[in-house]
C-alpha positions, -999 to +999 in steps of 0.1 A: -663-622+515-669-602+483-651-629+463-674-656+477-704-635+470-693-630+433-687-668+430-723-676+436-745-683+406-768-655+395-801-673+405-788-684+438-776-650+448-809-634+438-828-661+457-808-656+489-813-618+486-851-621+480-855-646+508-837-624+532-858-594+523-891-612+525-882-634+555-867-609+580-900-591+585-919-623+593-891-637+615-889-605+636-927-604+639-928-639+652-899-633+675-916-602+689-946-623+698-926-643+722-901-617+735-905-580+738-883-561+713-878-524+712-887-508+678-852-494+674-837-528+678-860-541+652-852-513+628-815-518+634-816-556+626-838-550+595-814-524+583-784-547+586-802-576+569-816-554+541-781-541+534-767-577+532-797-587+510-791-558+487-755-570+482-768-603+470-794-588+447-770-563+432-744-590+426-770-611+407-781-580+387-744-572+378-738-608+367-770-607+346-761-574+331-726-584+322-739-618+307-765-601+285-739-574+275-715-601+262-741-615+238-745-583+218 
């Protein structure tokens, strides 16, 4: 899984991470309008998705940092 994550281009990884961070709140809000969800379930789901999104963002930042470091 980590190898596939590192194989993604920098902009794609950042875009996926940012989309997950911004989209999960909206999706859970819309889902809670139709079905009753406990607050702890919502926090648990958000925590898992934020963790995965941070992996994508950190991977993109690492690629950018290593690319910029090679130019100097």
